[in-house]
C-alpha positions, 0 to 999 in steps of 0.5 A, a space after each residue: 290440887 290444894 296445898 293441903 291435899 298435896 301435903 296430905 298425899 305426900 305424907 301418906 306416900 311417905 308413911 307407906 314408904 316408911 312401913 314398906 322400908 321397915 318391912 323390907 329391912 326386917 326381911 333383909 336382916 332375916 335373909 342375912 341371918 337365917 339362910 345366908 349365915 345359917 342361924 335358924 331363928 327359932 322361938 319356943 311357943 307353948 312347949 314347941 319350937 317353931 322356926 321364924 320364916 319370912 312370911 311371919 317376919 313380913 306380916 308382923 312388920 306390916 301389922 306393926 307398921 299399920 298399927 303405928 300409922 293408925 296411932 299417929 293418925 289418932 294422935 294428929 287429930 287429938 293432941 297438941 304435939 303428936 310427933 313427940 307423943 307418938 315417939 314416946 309411946 312407940 319407944 315404950 312399946 318397942 322396949 316392951 316388945 324386946 321382952 318377946 325375943 329375950 323370953 322366947 328365943 331358943 338360943 343366943 343366936 335366935 335371941 340376937 337375930 329377933 332383937 335385931 328384927 324388932 329394933 329394925 322395924 321399931 326404929 324405922 317406924 319411930 324415926 320415919 313415920 312422923 313427918 315434920 309437915 304432917 305433925 
């Protein structure tokens, strides 16, 4: 196994762990906030109020993580400073995504809980995905 293949394999494993850690962090925060503390995370969508459950949290975090990974992979093939470019784009996307909980959270507890979920996943991906060797 060449050094390049080993580096690529380590980078792939590290990125998969980062996506999984962001998802696990969001689920842990949901467990602490929703079942343990008794705050129902609810959002208003299309005139109805919906409860945010663990499946929605996990799927959303995984989709965001895989999309971020894909963005970074594209940037690594076509830009001179992919980690820096990725972090700028990902930070802008995270800031825009914070409008969702602020606009659709039913009450203050839901808004704060959902903001926490967004920040947990977003920061894990911004900090953890770009490795120094891979970029």
